[in-house]
A tleap script that builds the chain and sets N, CA, C and O, in Angstrom:
source leaprc.protein.ff14SB
mol = sequence {
  NMET LEU LYS ILE SER ARG GLU SER GLU VAL
  ASN LEU ILE ASN ILE LEU ILE ASP GLN ASP
  VAL ILE SER GLY LYS ASP LEU SER SER ILE
  LYS LYS LEU SER ILE GLU GLY GLU LYS SER
  GLN LEU GLU ALA VAL PHE GLU LEU LYS LEU
  THR ASP GLU ASP LYS ILE LEU ASP LEU LEU
  VAL LYS ASP GLN SER LEU GLU ILE ILE ASP
  CLEU
}
set mol.1.N position { -10.138 -0.109 -92.318 }
set mol.1.CA position { -11.583 0.236 -91.316 }
set mol.1.C position { -11.770 -1.251 -90.712 }
set mol.1.O position { -11.568 -2.359 -91.209 }
set mol.2.N position { -12.233 -0.840 -89.451 }
set mol.2.CA position { -12.508 -2.054 -88.703 }
set mol.2.C position { -13.575 -2.787 -89.320 }
set mol.2.O position { -14.344 -2.125 -90.016 }
set mol.3.N position { -13.783 -4.043 -89.205 }
set mol.3.CA position { -14.896 -4.941 -89.465 }
set mol.3.C position { -15.377 -5.625 -88.238 }
set mol.3.O position { -14.749 -6.634 -87.915 }
set mol.4.N position { -16.303 -5.286 -87.551 }
set mol.4.CA position { -17.050 -6.004 -86.452 }
set mol.4.C position { -18.337 -6.225 -86.515 }
set mol.4.O position { -19.106 -5.528 -87.178 }
set mol.5.N position { -18.692 -7.272 -85.786 }
set mol.5.CA position { -20.265 -7.422 -85.616 }
set mol.5.C position { -21.057 -6.300 -85.203 }
set mol.5.O position { -20.475 -5.448 -84.532 }
set mol.6.N position { -22.317 -6.125 -85.481 }
set mol.6.CA position { -23.277 -5.263 -84.956 }
set mol.6.C position { -23.286 -5.240 -83.465 }
set mol.6.O position { -23.192 -4.215 -82.789 }
set mol.7.N position { -23.392 -6.301 -83.065 }
set mol.7.CA position { -23.203 -6.459 -81.427 }
set mol.7.C position { -22.123 -5.802 -80.866 }
set mol.7.O position { -22.274 -5.098 -79.868 }
set mol.8.N position { -20.849 -5.984 -81.497 }
set mol.8.CA position { -19.695 -5.474 -80.793 }
set mol.8.C position { -19.534 -4.125 -81.127 }
set mol.8.O position { -18.932 -3.412 -80.325 }
set mol.9.N position { -19.981 -3.629 -82.209 }
set mol.9.CA position { -20.304 -2.142 -82.682 }
set mol.9.C position { -20.874 -1.638 -81.240 }
set mol.9.O position { -20.175 -1.036 -80.424 }
set mol.10.N position { -22.004 -1.912 -81.078 }
set mol.10.CA position { -23.170 -1.462 -80.192 }
set mol.10.C position { -22.241 -1.363 -78.749 }
set mol.10.O position { -22.218 -0.329 -78.081 }
set mol.11.N position { -21.470 -2.616 -78.370 }
set mol.11.CA position { -21.000 -2.671 -77.169 }
set mol.11.C position { -19.899 -1.603 -76.834 }
set mol.11.O position { -19.656 -1.096 -75.739 }
set mol.12.N position { -19.211 -1.357 -78.207 }
set mol.12.CA position { -18.063 -0.365 -78.297 }
set mol.12.C position { -18.776 0.958 -78.024 }
set mol.12.O position { -18.364 1.631 -77.079 }
set mol.13.N position { -19.803 1.400 -78.754 }
set mol.13.CA position { -20.386 2.672 -78.522 }
set mol.13.C position { -20.925 2.828 -77.200 }
set mol.13.O position { -21.068 3.983 -76.801 }
set mol.14.N position { -21.254 1.864 -76.436 }
set mol.14.CA position { -21.710 2.031 -75.017 }
set mol.14.C position { -20.311 2.341 -74.381 }
set mol.14.O position { -20.163 3.371 -73.723 }
set mol.15.N position { -19.434 1.584 -74.546 }
set mol.15.CA position { -18.194 1.811 -73.679 }
set mol.15.C position { -17.644 3.468 -73.804 }
set mol.15.O position { -17.242 4.132 -72.849 }
set mol.16.N position { -17.734 3.919 -75.166 }
set mol.16.CA position { -17.520 5.183 -75.300 }
set mol.16.C position { -18.447 6.121 -74.708 }
set mol.16.O position { -18.091 7.227 -74.299 }
set mol.17.N position { -19.666 5.678 -74.657 }
set mol.17.CA position { -20.538 6.732 -73.673 }
set mol.17.C position { -20.328 6.507 -72.337 }
set mol.17.O position { -20.399 7.505 -71.621 }
set mol.18.N position { -20.069 5.369 -71.773 }
set mol.18.CA position { -19.784 5.128 -70.316 }
set mol.18.C position { -18.474 5.961 -70.062 }
set mol.18.O position { -18.321 6.478 -68.955 }
set mol.19.N position { -17.514 6.113 -71.051 }
set mol.19.CA position { -16.115 6.694 -70.622 }
set mol.19.C position { -16.162 8.097 -70.962 }
set mol.19.O position { -15.081 8.686 -70.955 }
set mol.20.N position { -17.418 8.883 -71.320 }
set mol.20.CA position { -17.596 10.209 -71.621 }
set mol.20.C position { -16.713 10.595 -72.872 }
set mol.20.O position { -16.182 11.702 -72.956 }
set mol.21.N position { -16.600 9.722 -73.737 }
set mol.21.CA position { -15.931 10.106 -75.092 }
set mol.21.C position { -16.809 10.641 -75.996 }
set mol.21.O position { -16.423 11.446 -76.843 }
set mol.22.N position { -18.306 10.172 -75.882 }
set mol.22.CA position { -19.184 10.573 -76.932 }
set mol.22.C position { -20.357 11.030 -75.636 }
set mol.22.O position { -20.344 10.757 -74.436 }
set mol.23.N position { -21.090 11.633 -76.258 }
set mol.23.CA position { -22.366 12.241 -75.539 }
set mol.23.C position { -23.647 12.016 -76.063 }
set mol.23.O position { -23.698 11.779 -77.270 }
set mol.24.N position { -24.733 12.039 -75.400 }
set mol.24.CA position { -26.190 11.788 -75.959 }
set mol.24.C position { -26.278 12.823 -77.327 }
set mol.24.O position { -26.849 12.368 -78.318 }
set mol.25.N position { -25.772 14.077 -77.379 }
set mol.25.CA position { -25.906 14.829 -78.446 }
set mol.25.C position { -25.189 14.117 -79.382 }
set mol.25.O position { -25.773 13.897 -80.443 }
set mol.26.N position { -23.976 13.669 -79.240 }
set mol.26.CA position { -23.063 12.915 -80.239 }
set mol.26.C position { -23.837 11.753 -80.832 }
set mol.26.O position { -23.821 11.510 -82.038 }
set mol.27.N position { -24.532 11.029 -79.919 }
set mol.27.CA position { -25.073 9.732 -80.519 }
set mol.27.C position { -26.236 10.147 -81.413 }
set mol.27.O position { -26.489 9.497 -82.427 }
set mol.28.N position { -26.937 11.196 -81.065 }
set mol.28.CA position { -27.929 11.627 -82.409 }
set mol.28.C position { -27.368 11.886 -83.814 }
set mol.28.O position { -27.868 11.594 -84.900 }
set mol.29.N position { -26.108 12.559 -83.509 }
set mol.29.CA position { -25.418 12.755 -84.798 }
set mol.29.C position { -24.743 11.712 -85.488 }
set mol.29.O position { -24.594 11.679 -86.709 }
set mol.30.N position { -24.298 10.775 -84.595 }
set mol.30.CA position { -23.628 9.559 -85.255 }
set mol.30.C position { -24.766 8.618 -85.902 }
set mol.30.O position { -24.533 7.903 -86.877 }
set mol.31.N position { -26.096 8.694 -85.225 }
set mol.31.CA position { -27.008 7.680 -85.709 }
set mol.31.C position { -27.541 8.556 -87.284 }
set mol.31.O position { -27.815 8.032 -88.363 }
set mol.32.N position { -27.552 9.945 -86.935 }
set mol.32.CA position { -28.041 10.427 -88.345 }
set mol.32.C position { -27.025 10.304 -89.459 }
set mol.32.O position { -27.428 9.953 -90.568 }
set mol.33.N position { -25.706 10.570 -89.258 }
set mol.33.CA position { -24.725 10.198 -90.341 }
set mol.33.C position { -24.593 8.740 -90.837 }
set mol.33.O position { -24.233 8.317 -91.935 }
set mol.34.N position { -24.978 8.103 -89.746 }
set mol.34.CA position { -24.764 6.612 -90.190 }
set mol.34.C position { -25.892 6.119 -91.058 }
set mol.34.O position { -25.660 5.273 -91.922 }
set mol.35.N position { -27.196 6.642 -90.857 }
set mol.35.CA position { -28.120 6.320 -91.801 }
set mol.35.C position { -28.046 6.880 -93.384 }
set mol.35.O position { -28.248 6.262 -94.430 }
set mol.36.N position { -27.659 8.362 -93.151 }
set mol.36.CA position { -27.747 9.051 -94.379 }
set mol.36.C position { -26.471 8.667 -95.034 }
set mol.36.O position { -26.485 8.753 -96.262 }
set mol.37.N position { -25.455 8.294 -94.522 }
set mol.37.CA position { -24.351 7.985 -95.299 }
set mol.37.C position { -24.048 6.472 -95.604 }
set mol.37.O position { -23.084 6.116 -96.281 }
set mol.38.N position { -24.825 5.746 -95.126 }
set mol.38.CA position { -25.049 4.246 -95.201 }
set mol.38.C position { -23.823 3.653 -94.634 }
set mol.38.O position { -23.390 2.761 -95.364 }
set mol.39.N position { -23.089 3.867 -93.522 }
set mol.39.CA position { -22.077 3.469 -92.779 }
set mol.39.C position { -22.529 3.149 -91.355 }
set mol.39.O position { -23.613 3.362 -90.812 }
set mol.40.N position { -21.519 2.637 -90.941 }
set mol.40.CA position { -21.591 1.929 -89.401 }
set mol.40.C position { -21.473 3.281 -88.480 }
set mol.40.O position { -21.046 4.394 -88.787 }
set mol.41.N position { -21.920 2.864 -87.433 }
set mol.41.CA position { -22.030 3.976 -86.300 }
set mol.41.C position { -20.640 4.289 -86.025 }
set mol.41.O position { -20.272 5.453 -85.865 }
set mol.42.N position { -19.784 3.206 -85.957 }
set mol.42.CA position { -18.416 3.169 -85.580 }
set mol.42.C position { -17.627 4.148 -86.758 }
set mol.42.O position { -16.730 4.866 -86.317 }
set mol.43.N position { -17.852 4.199 -87.908 }
set mol.43.CA position { -17.401 4.815 -89.080 }
set mol.43.C position { -17.795 6.375 -88.849 }
set mol.43.O position { -17.045 7.329 -89.059 }
set mol.44.N position { -19.100 6.429 -88.383 }
set mol.44.CA position { -19.681 7.748 -88.177 }
set mol.44.C position { -18.817 8.580 -87.075 }
set mol.44.O position { -18.413 9.735 -87.206 }
set mol.45.N position { -18.643 7.782 -86.040 }
set mol.45.CA position { -17.806 8.403 -84.908 }
set mol.45.C position { -16.595 8.850 -85.469 }
set mol.45.O position { -16.276 10.015 -85.229 }
set mol.46.N position { -15.766 8.070 -86.254 }
set mol.46.CA position { -14.455 8.537 -86.723 }
set mol.46.C position { -14.761 9.468 -87.637 }
set mol.46.O position { -14.069 10.477 -87.507 }
set mol.47.N position { -15.793 9.523 -88.801 }
set mol.47.CA position { -15.841 10.716 -89.466 }
set mol.47.C position { -16.042 11.996 -88.797 }
set mol.47.O position { -15.537 13.060 -89.157 }
set mol.48.N position { -16.827 11.817 -87.781 }
set mol.48.CA position { -17.270 13.055 -86.943 }
set mol.48.C position { -15.843 13.547 -86.049 }
set mol.48.O position { -15.722 14.596 -85.417 }
set mol.49.N position { -14.880 12.512 -86.200 }
set mol.49.CA position { -13.476 12.850 -85.357 }
set mol.49.C position { -14.065 13.034 -83.846 }
set mol.49.O position { -13.771 14.057 -83.228 }
set mol.50.N position { -14.729 12.241 -83.374 }
set mol.50.CA position { -15.083 12.199 -81.944 }
set mol.50.C position { -14.023 11.326 -81.276 }
set mol.50.O position { -13.916 11.462 -80.057 }
set mol.51.N position { -13.190 10.414 -81.913 }
set mol.51.CA position { -12.129 9.556 -81.554 }
set mol.51.C position { -11.447 8.780 -82.546 }
set mol.51.O position { -11.815 8.859 -83.718 }
set mol.52.N position { -10.626 8.140 -82.256 }
set mol.52.CA position { -9.680 7.509 -83.295 }
set mol.52.C position { -9.379 5.993 -82.881 }
set mol.52.O position { -9.590 5.731 -81.697 }
set mol.53.N position { -8.963 5.075 -83.612 }
set mol.53.CA position { -8.610 3.772 -83.213 }
set mol.53.C position { -7.885 3.673 -82.187 }
set mol.53.O position { -8.188 2.836 -81.337 }
set mol.54.N position { -6.629 4.593 -81.997 }
set mol.54.CA position { -5.632 4.449 -80.914 }
set mol.54.C position { -6.518 4.938 -79.427 }
set mol.54.O position { -6.196 4.357 -78.390 }
set mol.55.N position { -7.405 5.797 -79.378 }
set mol.55.CA position { -8.024 5.999 -78.307 }
set mol.55.C position { -8.945 4.869 -77.961 }
set mol.55.O position { -9.038 4.593 -76.765 }
set mol.56.N position { -9.638 4.175 -78.825 }
set mol.56.CA position { -10.526 3.143 -78.712 }
set mol.56.C position { -9.745 1.994 -77.985 }
set mol.56.O position { -10.208 1.394 -77.015 }
set mol.57.N position { -8.474 1.732 -78.561 }
set mol.57.CA position { -7.433 0.708 -77.983 }
set mol.57.C position { -7.137 1.040 -76.840 }
set mol.57.O position { -7.068 0.049 -76.113 }
set mol.58.N position { -6.881 2.181 -76.217 }
set mol.58.CA position { -6.290 2.323 -75.060 }
set mol.58.C position { -7.711 2.438 -73.900 }
set mol.58.O position { -7.542 2.228 -72.699 }
set mol.59.N position { -8.997 2.777 -74.448 }
set mol.59.CA position { -10.082 2.419 -73.676 }
set mol.59.C position { -10.395 0.940 -73.367 }
set mol.59.O position { -10.821 0.573 -72.272 }
set mol.60.N position { -10.158 0.126 -74.395 }
set mol.60.CA position { -10.359 -1.277 -74.139 }
set mol.60.C position { -9.474 -1.937 -73.253 }
set mol.60.O position { -9.811 -2.763 -72.404 }
set mol.61.N position { -8.337 -1.541 -73.486 }
set mol.61.CA position { -7.148 -2.037 -72.693 }
set mol.61.C position { -7.515 -1.664 -71.025 }
set mol.61.O position { -7.258 -2.377 -70.056 }
set mol.62.N position { -8.076 -0.555 -71.025 }
set mol.62.CA position { -8.193 -0.172 -69.447 }
set mol.62.C position { -9.478 -0.768 -68.780 }
set mol.62.O position { -9.531 -1.157 -67.613 }
set mol.63.N position { -10.672 -0.787 -69.826 }
set mol.63.CA position { -11.873 -1.053 -69.292 }
set mol.63.C position { -11.876 -2.739 -69.306 }
set mol.63.O position { -12.479 -3.298 -68.390 }
set mol.64.N position { -11.305 -3.436 -70.188 }
set mol.64.CA position { -11.278 -4.610 -70.108 }
set mol.64.C position { -9.859 -5.544 -69.562 }
set mol.64.O position { -9.643 -6.748 -69.697 }
set mol.65.N position { -9.173 -4.672 -69.025 }
set mol.65.CA position { -7.991 -5.055 -68.438 }
set mol.65.C position { -7.074 -6.007 -69.490 }
set mol.65.O position { -6.604 -7.091 -69.146 }
set mol.66.N position { -6.922 -5.486 -70.671 }
set mol.66.CA position { -6.243 -6.392 -71.892 }
set mol.66.C position { -4.784 -5.978 -71.921 }
set mol.66.O position { -4.344 -4.925 -71.461 }
set mol.67.N position { -4.141 -6.864 -72.474 }
set mol.67.CA position { -2.671 -6.318 -72.780 }
set mol.67.C position { -2.502 -5.901 -74.464 }
set mol.67.O position { -3.196 -6.444 -75.324 }
set mol.68.N position { -1.674 -5.061 -74.714 }
set mol.68.CA position { -1.483 -4.726 -76.145 }
set mol.68.C position { -0.349 -5.623 -76.723 }
set mol.68.O position { 0.698 -5.731 -76.084 }
set mol.69.N position { -0.515 -6.268 -77.901 }
set mol.69.CA position { 0.470 -7.019 -78.447 }
set mol.69.C position { 0.631 -6.674 -79.908 }
set mol.69.O position { -0.292 -6.847 -80.704 }
set mol.70.N position { 1.935 -6.130 -80.298 }
set mol.70.CA position { 1.966 -5.837 -81.575 }
set mol.70.C position { 2.175 -7.149 -82.414 }
set mol.70.O position { 2.808 -8.128 -82.018 }
set mol.71.N position { 1.563 -7.028 -83.609 }
set mol.71.CA position { 1.864 -8.264 -84.567 }
set mol.71.C position { 2.491 -7.939 -85.776 }
set mol.71.O position { 2.766 -8.824 -86.586 }
savepdb mol mol.pdb
quit
């Protein structure tokens, strides 16, 4: 699982909203699951199967004009 700062998580959630990957209705479910399940909002996004790490990577590459480097 990804370990990122809360600020980075919020920024990532905002990108997902801006790119129409998640909606306001989804955000309500994400926050509820996050609080009830004591998990991060990003973990809740994955648990709700709204997106996955590969789709997030693709969004970041496009949004931030990044290159993908396999390590």
